[in-house]
RORO-578545 format. One record per residue (C-alpha): x, y, z; residue in three letters. Coordinates in Angstrom, 1 decimal. Each point is the difference from the previous one (the first is absolute). Example, Ala and Ser with C-alpha at 12.3 -4.5 7.8 and 13.67 -1.06 7.14 Angstrom:
# RORO-578545
      u      v      w  aa
   12.3   -4.5    7.8 ALA
    1.4    3.4   -0.7 SER
END
This chain:
# RORO-578545
      u      v      w  aa
  192.1  -76.0   46.6 UNK
   -1.9    0.7   -3.2 UNK
   -1.1   -2.5   -2.1 UNK
    0.1   -0.5   -3.6 UNK
   -2.9   -0.8   -2.1 UNK
    0.8   -2.3   -3.1 UNK
   -2.6   -0.5   -2.5 UNK
   -0.1   -1.0   -3.8 UNK
   -0.1    2.6   -2.7 UNK
   -1.5    2.5   -1.1 UNK
    0.6    2.5    3.0 UNK
   -1.2    3.0   -1.5 UNK
   -3.7    0.2    0.3 UNK
   -2.2    1.3   -2.8 UNK
   -2.7    1.4    2.5 UNK
   -2.4   -2.6   -1.5 UNK
   -2.4   -1.8    2.0 UNK
   -3.1   -2.1   -0.1 UNK
   -2.0    2.7    1.2 UNK
    1.1    2.5   -2.3 UNK
   -0.5   -2.2   -2.7 UNK
   -3.7   -1.0    0.8 UNK
   -0.7    3.9    0.6 UNK
    1.2    1.0   -3.6 UNK
   -2.2   -2.6   -1.2 UNK
   -2.9    1.3    1.7 UNK
    0.8    3.7   -0.8 UNK
    0.0   -1.4   -3.7 UNK
   -3.3   -1.3    0.3 UNK
   -1.4    3.4    1.3 UNK
   -0.8    1.1   -3.6 UNK
   -2.2   -2.9   -1.0 UNK
   -1.5    0.1    3.5 UNK
   -1.1    3.5   -0.3 UNK
   -1.4   -0.5   -3.6 UNK
   -2.1   -3.1    1.4 UNK
   -1.7    2.3    2.6 UNK
   -0.8    2.2   -2.5 UNK
   -1.5   -2.6   -2.4 UNK
   -1.6   -2.1    2.5 UNK
   -0.9    1.9    3.0 UNK
    0.5   -1.2    3.7 UNK
   -0.3   -3.5   -0.4 UNK
    3.7    0.2   -1.2 UNK
    0.9    1.7    3.6 UNK
   -1.9   -2.8    2.1 UNK
    1.2   -2.9   -2.2 UNK
    3.4    1.4    0.5 UNK
   -0.3    0.4    3.6 UNK
   -1.6   -3.3    0.8 UNK
    3.0   -2.0   -2.1 UNK
    2.6    2.2    1.6 UNK
   -1.3   -0.4    3.9 UNK
   -0.6   -3.7   -0.6 UNK
    3.3   -0.9   -1.3 UNK
    1.6    2.0    3.0 UNK
   -2.1   -1.8    2.2 UNK
    0.6   -3.5   -1.4 UNK
    3.9    0.3   -0.3 UNK
   -0.1    1.4    3.8 UNK
   -2.0   -2.9    1.2 UNK
    1.7   -2.9   -1.8 UNK
    3.6    1.4    0.6 UNK
   -1.1    0.6    3.7 UNK
   -2.0   -2.8    1.0 UNK
    1.0   -2.8   -2.4 UNK
    3.7    0.5   -1.3 UNK
    0.5    1.5    4.0 UNK
    2.2    2.4   -2.2 UNK
    0.2    4.1    0.5 UNK
   -2.4    1.3   -2.3 UNK
    1.7    1.9   -3.1 UNK
   -3.0    2.0   -1.2 UNK
    2.2    3.0    0.2 UNK
    1.7   -0.6   -3.3 UNK
   -3.0    0.6   -1.8 UNK
   -0.2   -2.9   -2.0 UNK
   -3.4   -1.1    1.5 UNK
   -1.4    3.5   -0.9 UNK
    1.4   -0.4   -3.5 UNK
   -1.5   -3.7   -0.4 UNK
   -3.4    1.5    1.3 UNK
    0.2    3.0   -2.6 UNK
    0.7   -2.0   -2.9 UNK
   -2.6   -2.7    0.9 UNK
   -2.7    2.8   -0.1 UNK
    1.6    1.5   -3.3 UNK
   -0.9   -3.4   -1.1 UNK
   -3.6    0.0    1.0 UNK
   -3.3    1.7   -1.3 UNK
   -0.8    3.0    2.2 UNK
   -3.3   -1.3    0.7 UNK
    1.0   -3.8    1.4 UNK
   -1.5   -0.7    3.4 UNK
    2.3    0.8    2.8 UNK
   -0.1   -3.7    1.2 UNK
    1.4   -1.2   -2.8 UNK
    2.7    2.5    0.1 UNK
    0.9   -1.2    3.4 UNK
    0.3   -3.5   -1.3 UNK
    2.3    0.9   -2.9 UNK
    1.9    2.0    2.9 UNK
    0.3   -3.1    2.0 UNK
    1.1   -2.3   -2.8 UNK
    2.5    2.4   -1.4 UNK
    1.7    0.4    3.5 UNK
   -0.5   -3.4    1.7 UNK
    0.4   -1.9   -3.2 UNK
    1.8    1.9   -2.7 UNK
    2.5    1.5    2.7 UNK
    0.2   -1.2    3.3 UNK
   -0.2   -4.0   -0.6 UNK
    3.3    0.2   -1.7 UNK
    1.8    2.0    3.0 UNK
   -0.9    3.5   -0.7 UNK
    1.5    2.8   -2.2 UNK
    2.8   -1.3   -2.1 UNK
   -0.8   -3.5    0.3 UNK
   -3.2   -0.2   -2.3 UNK
    0.3   -1.4   -3.3 UNK
   -3.4    1.6   -1.4 UNK
   -1.2    3.6    0.1 UNK
   -2.2    0.1    3.1 UNK
   -2.5    2.5   -1.8 UNK
   -0.5   -2.2   -2.8 UNK
   -0.6   -3.0    2.0 UNK
   -2.8    1.9    1.8 UNK
   -1.4    1.2   -3.3 UNK
    0.1   -3.4   -2.0 UNK
   -1.7   -1.5    2.7 UNK
   -2.7    2.4    0.4 UNK
   -0.7   -0.4   -3.4 UNK
    0.2   -3.8   -0.2 UNK
   -2.5    0.1    2.9 UNK
   -2.3    3.1   -0.4 UNK
   -0.2    0.0   -3.9 UNK
   -3.1    2.4   -0.2 UNK
    1.1    2.4    2.7 UNK
    3.5    0.2   -1.6 UNK
   -1.4    0.8   -3.3 UNK
   -2.6    2.5    0.7 UNK
    1.6    3.1   -1.1 UNK
   -1.5    3.2    0.9 UNK
    0.0    2.9   -2.9 UNK
    2.0    2.8    0.6 UNK
   -1.7    3.2    1.5 UNK
    2.1    2.7   -0.7 UNK
    0.1    2.7    2.3 UNK
   -3.3   -1.2    1.4 UNK
   -0.5   -0.3    3.6 UNK
   -2.1   -2.9    0.0 UNK
    1.2   -3.0    2.0 UNK
    0.8   -3.3   -2.0 UNK
   -1.8   -2.3    2.8 UNK
   -3.2    2.1   -0.6 UNK
   -0.9    0.6   -3.5 UNK
    2.7   -0.6   -2.8 UNK
   -0.8   -1.5   -3.0 UNK
    1.9   -3.3   -1.2 UNK
    1.8   -0.8   -3.4 UNK
    2.3   -2.3   -1.7 UNK
    3.6    0.9    0.2 UNK
    2.2    0.5   -3.6 UNK
    1.3   -3.4    0.6 UNK
   -3.3   -1.6   -0.3 UNK
   -1.4    1.6   -3.1 UNK
    3.7   -0.9   -1.5 UNK
   -0.5   -3.7    1.4 UNK
   -3.5   -0.1   -1.9 UNK
    1.2    1.6   -3.1 UNK
    2.6   -2.5    0.0 UNK
   -2.8   -3.1    0.3 UNK
   -2.3    1.5   -2.4 UNK
    2.8    0.6   -2.7 UNK
   -1.5    3.2   -0.2 UNK
    2.1    3.5    0.0 UNK
   -3.0    2.2   -0.1 UNK
   -0.5   -1.0    3.7 UNK
    2.9    2.0    0.8 UNK
   -1.9    3.1   -0.8 UNK
   -1.4   -0.3    3.4 UNK
    3.3    0.6    1.6 UNK
    0.7    3.3    1.9 UNK
    2.4    2.4   -1.9 UNK
    3.8    0.0    0.4 UNK
   -0.4    3.0    1.9 UNK
   -2.6   -1.2    2.4 UNK
    2.2   -3.0    0.7 UNK
    3.4    2.1    0.5 UNK
   -1.7    2.0    2.9 UNK
   -2.0   -2.6    1.6 UNK
   -3.7    0.6   -1.3 UNK
   -0.7   -3.8   -0.5 UNK
   -1.4   -2.8    2.2 UNK
    2.5   -2.3    1.8 UNK
    1.6   -0.4    3.3 UNK
    0.4    3.5    1.2 UNK
    4.0    0.3    0.2 UNK
    0.4   -1.4   -3.6 UNK
   -2.1    2.3   -2.0 UNK
    2.3    3.1   -0.6 UNK
    3.1   -0.8   -2.2 UNK
    1.2    3.6    0.3 UNK
    0.0   -0.1    3.9 UNK
    1.4   -3.4    0.2 UNK
    3.0    1.1   -2.6 UNK
    0.2    3.0    2.3 UNK
    1.1   -2.0    2.8 UNK
    2.0   -2.5   -1.8 UNK
    2.5    3.0   -1.3 UNK
    0.2    1.2    3.9 UNK
    1.0   -3.5    0.9 UNK
    2.4   -0.1   -2.8 UNK
    1.2    3.5    1.0 UNK
    0.4   -1.2    3.6 UNK
    1.9   -3.1   -1.4 UNK
   -2.5   -2.0    2.2 UNK
   -0.2   -2.1   -3.1 UNK
    1.4   -0.5   -3.4 UNK
   -1.2    0.1   -3.4 UNK
    0.7   -3.7   -1.0 UNK
   -3.4   -1.3    1.2 UNK
   -2.6    2.5   -0.8 UNK
    1.5    0.6   -3.4 UNK
    0.2   -4.0   -1.3 UNK
   -3.4    0.0    1.5 UNK
   -1.5    2.8   -2.2 UNK
    2.0   -0.8   -3.1 UNK
   -0.8   -3.8    0.0 UNK
   -3.8    0.9    0.5 UNK
    0.3    2.5   -2.8 UNK
    2.0   -2.2   -2.4 UNK
   -1.8   -3.2    0.5 UNK
   -3.6    1.8    0.1 UNK
    0.9    1.6   -3.0 UNK
    0.7   -3.0   -1.8 UNK
   -3.1   -1.6    0.9 UNK
   -1.8    3.2   -1.1 UNK
    1.2   -0.6   -3.5 UNK
   -0.8   -3.8    0.2 UNK
   -3.4   -0.4    2.1 UNK
   -3.4    1.4   -1.2 UNK
   -1.2    1.9    2.8 UNK
    2.9    0.8    1.9 UNK
    0.8    3.4    1.6 UNK
    2.9    2.3   -1.0 UNK
    2.8    0.0    2.5 UNK
   -0.5    3.3    1.3 UNK
   -3.1   -1.0    1.5 UNK
    1.7   -3.2    1.5 UNK
    2.6    2.5    1.5 UNK
   -2.6    2.2    1.7 UNK
   -2.5   -2.3    1.5 UNK
   -0.4   -2.4    2.8 UNK
    2.9   -0.4    2.3 UNK
    3.0    0.2   -2.3 UNK
    1.5    3.3    1.2 UNK
   -0.8   -0.4    3.6 UNK
    1.6   -3.9   -0.3 UNK
    2.8    0.9   -2.1 UNK
    1.2    3.1    2.3 UNK
   -1.3   -0.7    3.2 UNK
   -0.4   -4.0    0.8 UNK
    2.4   -2.0   -2.7 UNK
    2.7    2.5    1.5 UNK
    0.0   -1.2    3.5 UNK
    3.4   -0.6    1.0 UNK
   -0.8   -3.5    2.1 UNK
   -1.7   -1.5   -2.8 UNK
    1.8    1.0   -3.0 UNK
    3.4   -0.9   -1.3 UNK
    3.0    1.4    0.9 UNK
    2.1    0.8   -3.1 UNK
   -1.0    2.1   -3.0 UNK
   -0.1   -2.6   -2.5 UNK
   -2.0   -2.2    2.4 UNK
   -2.3    2.8    0.4 UNK
   -0.3    0.8   -3.6 UNK
   -0.8   -4.1   -0.9 UNK
   -2.4    0.4    3.2 UNK
   -1.9    2.9   -1.7 UNK
    0.0   -1.5   -3.6 UNK
   -1.4   -3.2    1.9 UNK
   -2.9    2.3    1.8 UNK
   -0.7    2.1   -3.4 UNK
   -0.7   -3.7   -1.9 UNK
   -2.2   -1.4    2.6 UNK
   -2.1    3.2    0.4 UNK
   -0.6    0.1   -3.9 UNK
   -0.7   -3.9    0.0 UNK
   -2.6    0.3    2.8 UNK
   -1.5    3.0   -1.2 UNK
   -0.6   -1.6   -3.4 UNK
   -0.5   -3.5    0.5 UNK
   -0.6   -0.3    3.9 UNK
   -3.4   -0.2    2.0 UNK
    0.7    3.3    1.8 UNK
    0.3    3.4   -2.2 UNK
    2.9    0.8    2.3 UNK
    3.4   -1.8    0.5 UNK
    2.2    2.5    1.9 UNK
   -0.2   -1.6    3.5 UNK
    0.0   -3.6   -1.3 UNK
    3.1    0.9   -2.1 UNK
    2.0    1.5    2.7 UNK
   -0.7   -2.8    2.5 UNK
    1.1   -2.6   -2.7 UNK
    3.3    2.0   -0.5 UNK
    0.3    0.5    3.5 UNK
    0.3   -3.9    0.4 UNK
    2.7    0.4   -2.9 UNK
    2.3    2.4    2.0 UNK
    1.8   -2.5    1.6 UNK
    1.0   -1.8   -3.1 UNK
    1.2    3.4   -1.6 UNK
    2.0    1.0    3.0 UNK
    1.8   -3.3   -0.2 UNK
    0.9   -0.2   -3.6 UNK
    0.5    3.5   -0.5 UNK
    2.5    1.3    2.2 UNK
    2.9    2.6   -0.6 UNK
    3.3   -1.3   -0.5 UNK
    2.1   -0.1    3.0 UNK
    2.9    2.5    0.2 UNK
    2.9   -1.5   -1.2 UNK
   -1.5   -3.0   -1.5 UNK
    1.3   -1.4   -3.1 UNK
   -2.3   -1.3   -3.2 UNK
   -0.1   -3.8   -0.3 UNK
    1.8   -1.1   -3.0 UNK
END
């Protein structure tokens, strides 16, 4: 006798899957990755390969020998975590520090909560913030872009201040003339500036974001709300605080584009509803500008996302769509 399987709706599969979504994000990161290799040389490939391999290894070992479960590295989530972690690192970072970051990202940020889908914080950012606090000198020693040079950053790259550091010094001194040392807007847009190698090219990151929107991997709510909030808030400060940089410099520097498009939109750690996502994005944008203006660090994107990750549960609890057939309370 043929058995019928009874299950809850929906009964039509969309063809979507964790692996497919992860691969879409990885594909979207390729333009920025290519620009990074051109700008910083072979160090980008070495750091990225080390980060991805370490994340895969640690997830397999933890799942196999500690959690006693079948490893799920085939869903490409560990690959994406390793790639995003690498994008948040300097291309000249010692490889042993990269391995430590991968261990924290996977072991603490992901697997300690039970694995994919159960982590409240973005694992790559957990690893990045841990490294930033533990190894501040190595994490803030930025190589200058090499352009089309074949020189390896590990050998002879010069180091220099990032635009965010210049902007921070201008605010502290209250001297807008210090902003004359900033790279041109074109250099910021294409990626010819210092910083974590995956965050420097705004144009490449936007191309990846358009791909994610076209494939419906993400929606517009989080990226647009973050970018608009940063533009408006930094614009107000630009008009009121001596030495504050114009909004376009905030938008094109640091990890803003990378975080808004690829990190804050993580399914697990971001709100489920459109209004929840907008509030979440506004919160990130406000915190970023506050840290950049008055905080101890020039950059604030990683901290802002992690702080709002902690608020996601509350947003999901209090901002929910009305149930079908539910009547409004009198």
